[in-house]
C-alpha positions as CSV (number, residue, x, y, z in Angstrom):
1,M,-39.2,-23.1,-22.4
2,A,-38.9,-22.7,-18.6
3,S,-41.9,-22.9,-16.3
4,A,-42.7,-23.2,-12.7
5,S,-46.0,-23.7,-10.8
6,F,-46.6,-22.8,-7.1
7,G,-49.7,-23.4,-4.9
8,S,-53.0,-25.2,-5.6
9,A,-56.3,-24.5,-7.0
10,T,-57.9,-24.9,-3.5
11,P,-56.3,-25.0,-0.1
12,G,-54.9,-28.5,0.1
13,G,-56.3,-29.4,-3.3
14,E,-54.8,-30.2,-6.7
15,P,-51.4,-28.5,-7.3
16,L,-51.4,-25.9,-10.1
17,S,-49.6,-26.9,-13.3
18,D,-48.8,-25.7,-16.8
19,H,-52.2,-27.1,-17.8
20,S,-54.3,-25.6,-15.0
21,M,-57.1,-23.4,-16.5
22,F,-57.1,-19.7,-15.3
23,Y,-59.5,-16.8,-16.0
24,V,-57.1,-14.3,-17.6
25,A,-59.3,-11.1,-17.8
26,S,-58.2,-8.5,-20.3
27,I,-55.6,-10.8,-22.1
28,A,-58.9,-12.0,-23.8
29,K,-58.8,-8.8,-25.8
30,Q,-56.1,-9.9,-28.2
31,F,-58.2,-13.0,-29.0
32,T,-61.3,-10.9,-29.6
33,A,-59.2,-8.7,-31.9
34,A,-57.8,-11.8,-33.5
35,A,-61.3,-12.8,-34.4
36,I,-62.0,-9.4,-35.9
37,A,-58.6,-9.6,-37.7
38,S,-59.6,-12.9,-39.2
39,L,-62.9,-11.5,-40.5
40,V,-61.2,-8.5,-41.9
41,L,-58.8,-10.5,-43.9
42,T,-61.7,-12.5,-45.4
43,R,-63.5,-9.2,-46.0
44,S,-66.4,-10.2,-43.9
45,V,-66.1,-7.0,-42.0
46,S,-64.0,-3.8,-42.5
47,V,-62.2,-1.8,-39.9
48,D,-63.9,1.2,-41.5
49,D,-67.5,-0.1,-40.8
50,S,-69.5,1.9,-38.4
51,I,-70.4,0.0,-35.4
52,R,-74.0,0.7,-36.0
53,Q,-73.7,-1.2,-39.3
54,W,-73.5,-4.3,-37.1
55,I,-75.2,-3.1,-33.9
56,P,-78.0,-0.8,-34.9
57,E,-79.4,-1.0,-31.4
58,L,-76.9,1.7,-30.6
59,G,-78.0,5.3,-31.0
60,A,-77.2,7.7,-34.0
61,A,-74.4,9.2,-31.9
62,W,-72.5,6.0,-32.5
63,D,-72.5,6.5,-36.3
64,P,-68.9,8.0,-36.4
65,V,-67.4,5.2,-34.3
66,H,-65.8,2.7,-36.6
67,L,-64.5,-0.9,-35.6
68,D,-60.9,0.6,-36.0
69,H,-61.7,3.1,-33.2
70,L,-62.8,0.3,-30.9
71,L,-59.7,-1.8,-31.8
72,L,-57.5,1.1,-31.0
73,H,-59.4,2.5,-28.0
74,T,-59.9,5.7,-29.8
75,G,-63.7,5.5,-29.9
76,G,-64.3,8.3,-27.4
77,L,-66.5,6.0,-25.3
78,R,-67.5,6.8,-21.8
79,D,-65.5,5.3,-18.9
80,S,-66.7,1.8,-18.8
81,T,-66.0,1.2,-15.1
82,A,-68.4,3.9,-14.0
83,V,-71.1,2.6,-16.4
84,D,-70.6,-1.0,-15.2
85,D,-70.6,-0.1,-11.5
86,Q,-74.1,1.4,-11.9
87,T,-75.4,-1.9,-13.4
88,G,-73.9,-4.2,-10.8
89,W,-71.4,-5.8,-13.2
90,G,-68.9,-8.0,-11.5
91,V,-67.7,-11.4,-11.0
92,N,-70.9,-12.5,-9.2
93,S,-73.2,-11.2,-11.9
94,T,-74.8,-13.4,-14.6
95,F,-74.3,-11.0,-17.4
96,T,-74.2,-12.2,-21.1
97,T,-72.4,-10.4,-23.8
98,W,-75.8,-9.1,-25.0
99,D,-76.7,-7.9,-21.6
100,R,-73.7,-5.8,-21.6
101,V,-74.4,-4.5,-25.0
102,A,-77.8,-3.4,-23.9
103,T,-76.2,-1.5,-21.1
104,I,-73.7,0.2,-23.5
105,A,-76.6,1.1,-25.8
106,K,-78.1,3.3,-23.1
107,T,-74.9,5.4,-23.3
108,Q,-73.3,7.4,-26.1
109,P,-69.7,8.4,-26.9
110,E,-68.5,11.4,-24.9
111,S,-65.9,12.7,-27.4
112,K,-65.0,12.6,-31.1
113,P,-63.5,9.3,-32.3
114,G,-60.0,9.1,-33.3
115,I,-58.6,11.8,-31.1
116,N,-58.0,10.4,-27.6
117,H,-56.5,7.0,-26.6
118,Q,-58.7,5.9,-23.7
119,Y,-58.7,2.3,-22.7
120,S,-62.3,0.9,-23.0
121,N,-63.7,-2.5,-22.0
122,H,-67.0,-1.7,-23.7
123,G,-65.3,-1.3,-27.0
124,Y,-64.2,-4.9,-26.9
125,V,-67.7,-6.1,-25.8
126,L,-69.0,-4.5,-28.9
127,L,-66.4,-6.1,-31.0
128,A,-67.4,-9.5,-29.6
129,A,-71.1,-8.7,-30.6
130,V,-69.8,-7.8,-34.2
131,V,-68.1,-11.2,-34.5
132,E,-71.7,-12.8,-33.6
133,R,-73.6,-10.7,-36.0
134,A,-71.0,-11.2,-38.9
135,T,-70.8,-15.0,-38.5
136,G,-73.9,-16.1,-36.8
137,R,-71.9,-17.9,-34.1
138,K,-70.9,-17.0,-30.7
139,L,-67.4,-15.5,-30.2
140,G,-66.3,-18.7,-28.4
141,E,-67.4,-21.0,-31.2
142,F,-65.8,-18.8,-33.8
143,A,-62.5,-18.4,-31.9
144,R,-62.4,-22.1,-31.3
145,D,-62.9,-23.1,-34.9
146,E,-60.7,-20.3,-36.4
147,L,-58.1,-19.4,-33.8
148,F,-57.6,-21.9,-31.0
149,T,-57.4,-25.0,-33.1
150,A,-54.9,-23.4,-35.6
151,A,-52.7,-22.2,-32.7
152,G,-52.8,-25.6,-30.9
153,M,-54.7,-24.2,-27.9
154,T,-56.4,-27.5,-27.0
155,H,-58.3,-26.3,-23.9
156,T,-58.8,-22.5,-24.3
157,R,-62.4,-21.3,-24.4
158,F,-64.4,-18.2,-24.1
159,L,-67.1,-18.4,-21.5
160,D,-70.0,-18.2,-23.9
161,V,-69.3,-21.9,-24.7
162,A,-69.4,-24.7,-22.2
163,G,-66.1,-26.4,-21.2
164,T,-63.7,-26.8,-18.4
165,P,-64.1,-24.2,-15.6
166,P,-61.2,-22.1,-14.4
167,V,-59.6,-22.9,-11.1
168,P,-61.4,-20.8,-8.5
169,G,-59.9,-17.3,-7.8
170,W,-59.1,-16.0,-4.4
171,A,-59.8,-12.4,-3.6
172,C,-57.4,-10.8,-1.2
173,G,-56.0,-14.3,-1.1
174,S,-58.7,-15.8,1.0
175,T,-62.3,-15.2,-0.4
176,R,-63.2,-17.7,-3.1
177,V,-64.3,-16.4,-6.5
178,D,-66.1,-18.5,-9.0
179,I,-66.8,-16.4,-12.3
180,R,-70.5,-16.6,-13.2
181,F,-70.9,-14.2,-16.0
182,T,-70.6,-15.4,-19.7
183,C,-70.0,-11.8,-21.2
184,C,-67.0,-12.0,-23.6
185,G,-64.9,-9.6,-25.6
186,D,-63.2,-7.5,-23.0
187,G,-62.6,-10.6,-20.9
188,G,-64.3,-13.9,-20.7
189,L,-61.3,-16.1,-21.6
190,V,-60.3,-19.3,-19.8
191,T,-56.8,-20.6,-20.7
192,S,-53.6,-22.2,-19.4
193,F,-50.0,-21.4,-19.4
194,A,-49.3,-24.2,-21.9
195,D,-52.0,-22.9,-24.3
196,L,-50.7,-19.3,-24.1
197,V,-47.2,-20.6,-24.9
198,A,-48.7,-22.2,-28.1
199,W,-50.3,-18.9,-29.0
200,N,-47.1,-17.1,-28.4
201,G,-45.4,-19.3,-31.0
202,W,-48.2,-19.1,-33.5
203,L,-49.4,-15.5,-33.6
204,P,-46.1,-13.7,-34.8
205,T,-45.8,-15.9,-37.8
206,S,-49.5,-16.2,-38.6
207,H,-51.6,-14.4,-41.3
208,L,-53.0,-12.2,-38.4
209,A,-49.7,-10.6,-37.5
210,E,-49.7,-8.1,-40.3
211,L,-52.8,-6.4,-38.6
212,M,-52.4,-7.2,-35.0
213,L,-48.6,-6.4,-34.6
214,R,-48.2,-3.4,-37.1
215,E,-46.9,-0.1,-36.1
216,R,-49.3,1.8,-33.7
217,M,-51.1,4.9,-35.0
218,R,-50.0,8.4,-33.9
219,L,-52.7,10.6,-32.6
220,P,-53.2,14.3,-33.4
221,D,-51.5,15.3,-30.3
222,G,-48.2,13.3,-31.2
223,R,-48.9,10.5,-28.7
224,V,-49.1,6.9,-29.9
225,A,-52.2,4.7,-29.5
226,H,-49.9,2.0,-28.2
227,D,-52.7,-0.4,-27.0
228,A,-54.4,-1.7,-30.1
229,W,-55.7,-5.1,-31.3
230,G,-55.5,-6.2,-27.7
231,I,-51.8,-5.8,-27.5
232,S,-49.8,-2.9,-26.2
233,I,-46.6,-2.2,-28.2
234,R,-44.1,0.1,-26.4
235,T,-40.6,-0.2,-24.9
236,H,-38.9,-1.4,-21.7
237,R,-35.5,0.2,-21.3
238,G,-35.0,0.4,-25.0
239,L,-36.3,-2.9,-26.1
240,N,-39.6,-3.3,-27.8
241,I,-42.3,-5.2,-26.0
242,E,-45.8,-6.7,-27.1
243,S,-47.8,-7.1,-24.0
244,H,-51.1,-7.1,-22.1
245,G,-52.2,-7.9,-18.5
246,G,-55.5,-8.6,-17.0
247,S,-57.0,-8.6,-13.6
248,I,-60.3,-9.1,-11.8
249,D,-61.3,-10.1,-8.3
250,G,-59.3,-13.2,-7.5
251,Y,-57.2,-13.3,-10.6
252,I,-54.0,-11.5,-12.1
253,A,-52.5,-12.4,-15.4
254,S,-49.7,-11.0,-17.6
255,F,-48.1,-11.7,-21.0
256,V,-45.1,-9.8,-22.1
257,R,-43.2,-10.6,-25.3
258,F,-39.7,-9.3,-26.2
259,P,-39.7,-10.1,-30.0
260,S,-36.1,-9.1,-30.7
261,E,-34.9,-11.3,-27.9
262,A,-37.1,-14.3,-28.4
263,L,-38.2,-14.0,-24.8
264,T,-41.8,-14.2,-23.5
265,I,-42.9,-13.9,-19.8
266,I,-46.3,-15.4,-19.1
267,A,-47.5,-15.3,-15.4
268,L,-51.0,-16.4,-14.2
269,A,-52.3,-16.2,-10.7
270,N,-55.5,-17.4,-9.1
271,S,-55.1,-15.0,-6.2
272,D,-54.9,-11.2,-6.3
273,A,-53.2,-10.9,-2.8
274,L,-50.1,-9.3,-4.3
275,G,-52.0,-6.5,-6.1
276,V,-51.6,-5.5,-9.7
277,D,-48.8,-3.1,-9.1
278,E,-46.7,-5.5,-7.1
279,F,-47.3,-8.3,-9.6
280,S,-46.1,-6.1,-12.5
281,N,-43.0,-4.9,-10.4
282,R,-42.0,-8.5,-10.0
283,L,-42.4,-9.2,-13.7
284,R,-40.3,-6.2,-14.5
285,S,-37.6,-7.3,-12.1
286,L,-37.6,-10.8,-13.7
287,A,-37.3,-9.2,-17.1
288,D,-34.5,-7.0,-15.9
289,S,-32.7,-10.1,-14.5
290,L,-33.0,-12.1,-17.8
291,L,-32.1,-9.3,-20.1
292,T,-29.4,-7.5,-18.0
293,D,-26.7,-7.0,-20.8
294,R,-29.3,-6.1,-23.4
295,L,-31.2,-3.3,-21.5
296,D,-30.3,0.3,-21.3
297,P,-30.6,1.3,-17.6
298,E,-31.0,5.0,-18.7
299,R,-34.2,4.2,-20.7
300,L,-37.7,4.0,-19.1
301,P,-39.3,0.8,-17.9
302,W,-42.4,-0.4,-19.6
303,N,-44.8,1.2,-17.0
304,E,-43.5,4.7,-18.0
305,T,-43.5,4.3,-21.9
306,H,-47.3,4.6,-22.6
307,H,-48.2,6.6,-25.6
308,Q,-44.5,7.0,-26.7
309,T,-43.0,6.0,-30.0
310,S,-43.8,2.3,-30.2
311,R,-40.6,1.2,-31.6
312,P,-37.2,1.9,-30.0
């Protein structure tokens, strides 16, 4: 393993390290999915369950939406950003998971499930609520006991349980951000580079891999629902990747695994000054430099292979 840390948590403060705790935004989705996978394998829930079986607060229009649809981002949900903007959701809000569920319950799906692959934060908030209803424990408690301990992630936590706060984020590189919400599912995860390395080693050989890393579903229009179980499976210049990124004011994170090459790139930042696009550009350049002889320059990079066949 090679790693390098640059900068500090605060100007002139403690230097960042492999063990510094970061807020990683949507990278949390694979851990929410892992919690659901664990419950599916013990038959505590089924991917065919209607979401209303677990959250009856949702209206009757949600009956056709199953857990599988939410895991695969095919639930036909409304655009979550537009809904959240109307409620004031953001880094300075104090929303809990159930506050967010109450907001979602005021909406209804806008299209038939299983047809379109539309990324949805709200689907994963609902999945976090399902974990709570099925286990009687907060998502963070269940994940700690059933996932983090098994994977050797000694400091990782969801924000719905108390623990080490993340280093502050810096919006535009200068305005301090301290996460105040405790909503989990679509985000809400605090972790470190060292703990993500542990997860990277554990997940592919774990009992969860058969669900989380299986071939992605093909949609009726021929496209592939590449982003499922919190992990996007697609290709980069002919090589398969398993990845997810995350960003919010003050933080950017990325996790990209090349399973056939035994290579994983993990990058965590507590400043969003670069912007998501430039952050991703630099990671692709890094991957290209590390895998020069194994890449096909005639094949598309990962930012252009969404919805295509998930295996090369």
